[in-house]
KEZAFI-135546 format. One record per residue: y, x, z of N, C-alpha, C, O in turn; chain. Coordinates in steps of 0.1 Angstrom, whole numbers, plus 5000, padded with zeros to 4 digits. Each point is the difference from the previous one (the first is absolute). Layout:
R    n.Y    n.X    n.Z   ca.Y   ca.X   ca.Z    c.Y    c.X    c.Z    o.Y    o.X    o.Z   ch
R      Y      X      Z      Y      X      Z      Y      X      Z      Y      X      Z    A
...
This chain:
R    n.Y    n.X    n.Z   ca.Y   ca.X   ca.Z    c.Y    c.X    c.Z    o.Y    o.X    o.Z   ch
R   8265   7635   3327   4998   5013   5006   5000   5010   4988   4990   5000   4992    A
R   5019   5009   5008   5001   5010   4989   4996   5014   5005   4999   5009   4992    A
R   4999   4992   5021   4997   5013   5006   4985   5003   4999   4992   4994   5007    A
R   5005   5016   4984   4986   5003   4998   4992   5005   5012   4989   4996   5002    A
R   5017   5013   5006   4992   5004   5012   4997   4989   5009   4990   4999   5007    A
R   5020   4991   4994   4998   4988   5008   4989   4992   4995   4991   4995   5007    A
R   5008   5003   4980   4989   4993   4993   4987   5006   5003   4990   4994   5003    A
R   5010   5020   4997   4987   5007   5002   4996   4998   5014   4988   4998   5003    A
R   5021   5002   5007   4996   4997   5014   4995   4986   5002   4990   4998   5007    A
R   5016   4992   4986   4995   4987   5001   4987   4998   4994   4991   4994   5006    A
R   5007   5012   4982   4986   5000   4994   4990   5006   5009   4988   4995   5000    A
R   5015   5016   5006   4991   5007   5009   4996   4991   5012   4989   4999   5004    A
R   5021   4994   5001   4998   4991   5011   4991   4988   4996   4991   4996   5007    A
R   5012   4999   4981   4991   4989   4995   4986   5005   4999   4991   4993   5003    A
R   5007   5019   4992   4986   5006   4999   4994   5000   5013   4988   4997   5002    A
R   5019   5007   5009   4995   5001   5013   4996   4986   5005   4990   4998   5007    A
R   5019   4992   4991   4997   4986   5004   4987   4995   4993   4992   4993   5007    A
R   5007   5010   4981   4988   4995   4992   4987   5007   5006   4990   4993   5002    A
R   5011   5020   5001   4989   5007   5006   4996   4994   5014   4989   4999   5004    A
R   5021   4998   5004   4998   4994   5013   4992   4987   4999   4992   4997   5010    A
R   5010   4995   4980   4993   4987   4999   4985   5002   5000   4993   4992   5006    A
R   5002   5019   4989   4985   5002   4999   4995   5010   5011   4989   5003   5001    A
R   5020   5001   5008   4997   5009   5011   4997   4993   5013   5008   4991   5003    A
R   4981   5012   5004   4997   4994   5012   5011   5004   5011   5002   5012   5002    A
R   5004   4978   5005   5008   5003   5011   5003   4986   5007   4998   4990   4994    A
R   5006   5010   5018   5003   4988   5008   4989   4991   5002   5001   4988   5001    A
R   4986   5017   4999   4989   4992   5003   4994   4993   4987   4991   4992   5001    A
R   5015   5011   4988   4995   4993   4987   4996   5011   4990   5006   5011   5000    A
R   4984   4986   4992   4996   5010   4990   5010   5001   4989   5002   5011   4995    A
R   5004   4978   5001   5011   5000   4989   5007   4987   5001   4996   4991   5007    A
R   5015   5008   4986   5007   4987   4998   5015   5001   5004   5006   5010   5002    A
R   4999   4978   4999   5014   4998   5002   5005   5007   5013   4992   5002   5009    A
R   5021   5002   4990   5006   5006   5012   5015   4998   5000   5005   4996   4990    A
R   5001   5008   5021   5014   5000   5001   5005   5014   5004   4993   5007   5008    A
R   5018   4997   4987   5006   5013   5004   5014   4998   5004   5008   4992   4993    A
R   4997   5014   5018   5013   4998   5004   5011   5006   4991   4997   5010   4993    A
R   5014   4984   5006   5011   5005   4992   5004   5014   5004   5004   5009   4992    A
R   4995   4993   5021   5004   5013   5006   4991   5011   4994   5004   5011   4997    A
R   4982   4986   5003   4991   5010   4994   5002   5002   4985   4999   5011   4995    A
R   5004   4978   4998   5004   5002   4986   5012   5009   4998   5000   5008   4991    A
R   5010   4989   5017   5012   5009   5000   4997   5014   5002   5004   5009   4993    A
R   4987   4994   5018   4996   5013   5003   4993   5007   4988   5002   5011   4997    A
R   4989   4981   4997   4992   5006   4989   5009   5003   4988   4997   5010   4992    A
R   5014   4983   5006   5010   5003   4989   5011   5009   5005   5008   5004   4991    A
R   4992   5000   5021   5011   5009   5005   5014   4993   5000   5010   5006   4997    A
R   4990   4981   5007   5012   4992   4999   5003   4993   5014   4991   4999   5008    A
R   5021   4997   4994   5003   4993   5012   4999   4985   4998   4999   4993   5010    A
R   5002   5003   4977   5000   4985   4997   4994   4999   4986   5002   5008   4991    A
R   4991   4980   5008   4995   4997   4986   5009   4989   4995   5003   4990   5006    A
R   5002   5012   4982   5009   4990   4993   4992   4990   4992   4988   5003   4996    A
R   5017   4985   5001   4993   4990   4993   4994   5005   4987   4989   4997   4996    A
R   5018   5012   4996   4995   5005   4988   4988   5009   5002   4991   5001   4991    A
R   5009   5006   5020   4988   5009   5003   4988   4991   5004   4989   5003   4996    A
R   5013   4987   5012   4989   4991   5003   4995   4993   4988   4988   4998   4998    A
R   5021   4999   4993   4996   4994   4987   4991   5009   4992   4991   4997   4994    A
R   5014   5016   5006   4992   5010   4992   4986   5002   5006   4991   5002   4993    A
R   5008   4998   5020   4987   5001   5007   4992   4988   4996   4988   5002   4997    A
R   5017   4986   5004   4993   4988   4997   4995   5000   4985   4989   4996   4997    A
R   5020   5009   4994   4997   5000   4986   4988   5010   4998   4991   4997   4992    A
R   5010   5015   5014   4990   5010   4999   4986   4995   5005   4990   5002   4994    A
R   5010   4991   5017   4988   4994   5005   4995   4989   4991   4988   5000   4998    A
R   5021   4992   4997   4995   4989   4991   4994   5005   4988   4990   4995   4995    A
R   5015   5016   4999   4994   5006   4988   4987   5006   5003   4992   5002   4990    A
R   5004   5000   5022   4987   5006   5004   4991   4989   5005   4989   5003   5005    A
R   5015   4985   4995   4991   4989   5004   5002   4995   5015   4991   4994   5005    A
R   5020   5009   5001   5003   4997   5013   5013   4992   5001   5008   5000   4991    A
R   4994   4993   5021   5012   4992   5002   5006   5005   5013   4992   5003   5010    A
R   5021   4998   4991   5007   5004   5012   5008   4988   5005   5006   4993   4992    A
R   4995   5005   5021   5008   4990   5006   5009   5007   5010   4996   5006   5009    A
R   5017   4992   4989   5010   5006   5009   5002   4991   5011   5005   4989   4999    A
R   4991   5015   5013   5002   4992   5012   5011   5005   5009   4999   4999   5013    A
R   5011   5007   4982   5011   5006   5007   4996   5013   5008   5004   5011   4996    A
R   4988   4987   5014   4996   5012   5008   4988   5007   4995   4998   5012   5004    A
R   4995   4982   4987   4989   5007   4994   4997   4995   4986   5005   4989   4996    A
R   4986   5018   4997   4996   4996   4986   4985   4998   5001   4993   5008   5005    A
R   5003   4980   4989   4986   4996   5000   4995   5004   4986   5007   4997   4990    A
R   4981   5009   5009   4994   5003   4987   4987   4993   4999   4991   5001   5009    A
R   5007   4991   4980   4988   4992   4997   4996   5003   4986   5008   5003   4991    A
R   4979   4995   5006   4995   5001   4987   5004   4987   4992   4999   4989   5007    A
R   5004   5011   4981   5002   4988   4992   4988   4992   4999   5001   4988   4999    A
R   4987   5018   5003   4987   4992   4999   4999   4991   5012   4993   4990   5000    A
R   5015   5013   5011   5000   4991   5012   5003   4986   4996   4995   4991   5006    A
R   5014   5007   4984   5005   4987   4997   4992   4992   4989   5003   4989   4997    A
R   4987   5017   4997   4993   4994   4989   4993   4987   5004   4998   4991   4992    A
R   4997   5008   5020   4993   4988   5005   5008   4990   5008   4995   4991   5005    A
R   5018   5012   4995   5009   4990   5007   5001   4987   4993   4999   5000   4988    A
R   5003   4989   5019   5002   4987   4994   5013   5001   4992   5010   5006   5003    A
R   4989   4987   4985   5012   4999   4992   5007   4987   5002   4993   4989   5000    A
R   5020   5011   5000   5008   4988   5002   5003   4994   4986   5004   5008   4991    A
R   4994   4979   5007   5004   4994   4988   5010   4989   5003   5003   4998   5012    A
R   5001   4995   4978   5010   4989   5002   4995   4990   5010   5008   4995   5008    A
R   4980   5001   4990   4994   4989   5009   5000   5004   5015   5002   4992   5009    A
R   4996   5021   4993   5000   5004   5014   5014   4999   5007   5000   4998   5012    A
R   5010   5004   4980   5014   4999   5006   5003   4985   5003   5008   4997   5009    A
R   4986   4994   4983   5003   4986   5002   5012   4995   4992   5005   5007   4991    A
R   4998   4981   5011   5010   4993   4992   5014   5003   5006   5001   5006   5011    A
R   5010   4991   4982   5013   5003   5005   5003   4993   5014   5009   5005   5007    A
R   4984   4984   4996   5003   4994   5013   4992   5006   5011   5001   4995   5012    A
R   4992   5016   4986   4994   5008   5010   4985   4996   5003   4994   5005   5008    A
R   5001   4985   4985   4987   4995   5001   4991   5008   4991   5002   5000   4988    A
R   4987   5005   5017   4991   5008   4992   4991   4990   4992   4996   4989   5004    A
R   5002   5015   4983   4992   4991   4992   4985   5005   5001   4991   4994   4993    A
R   5006   5016   5015   4986   5004   5002   4995   4995   5013   5007   5002   5010    A
R   4982   4992   4991   4994   4995   5012   4998   5011   5010   4995   5011   4996    A
R   5008   4987   5017   4998   5010   5010   4986   4998   5005   4997   4990   5006    A
R   4994   5020   4993   4986   4999   5004   4999   4998   5015   4990   4995   5004    A
R   5020   5009   5003   4999   4999   5015   5005   4987   5005   4999   4997   5012    A
R   5006   4994   4979   5006   4987   5004   4989   4990   4998   4997   4996   4988    A
R   4997   4998   5023   4989   4990   4998   5004   4988   4994   4992   4992   4994    A
R   5021   5004   5007   5005   4988   4993   4999   5001   4985   4999   4989   4994    A
R   5002   5023   5001   5000   5001   4985   4985   5001   4995   4997   4997   4989    A
R   4995   5008   5020   4985   5000   4998   4997   5006   4986   5008   5004   4993    A
R   4979   4997   5004   4995   5005   4987   4995   4988   4993   4993   4991   5005    A
R   5010   5008   4982   4996   4989   4992   4985   5001   4996   4996   4991   4992    A
């Protein structure tokens, strides 16, 4: 994107999305939300958002500590902090090449606990 006014509009939209994260609406005090692509287009004065524009929005959010997920009809905005306590997958969790996990399944009584 080489068009400076376009960049300024996208930066302004990113600022608005970041502010929305901490603003109470939709029955919640703050937090993740989704916004329709139509509303994003309206905010940018466009009829369609192109992949490079969605990428620029995502990059702007990421630089501010947020993550965006393009769900075709809408964009989801979450804080990067949302993911800090997620379980991490390691090699053992994926299992061996034959599809058998090398990690005992706690819910499987046949494997039991040692």
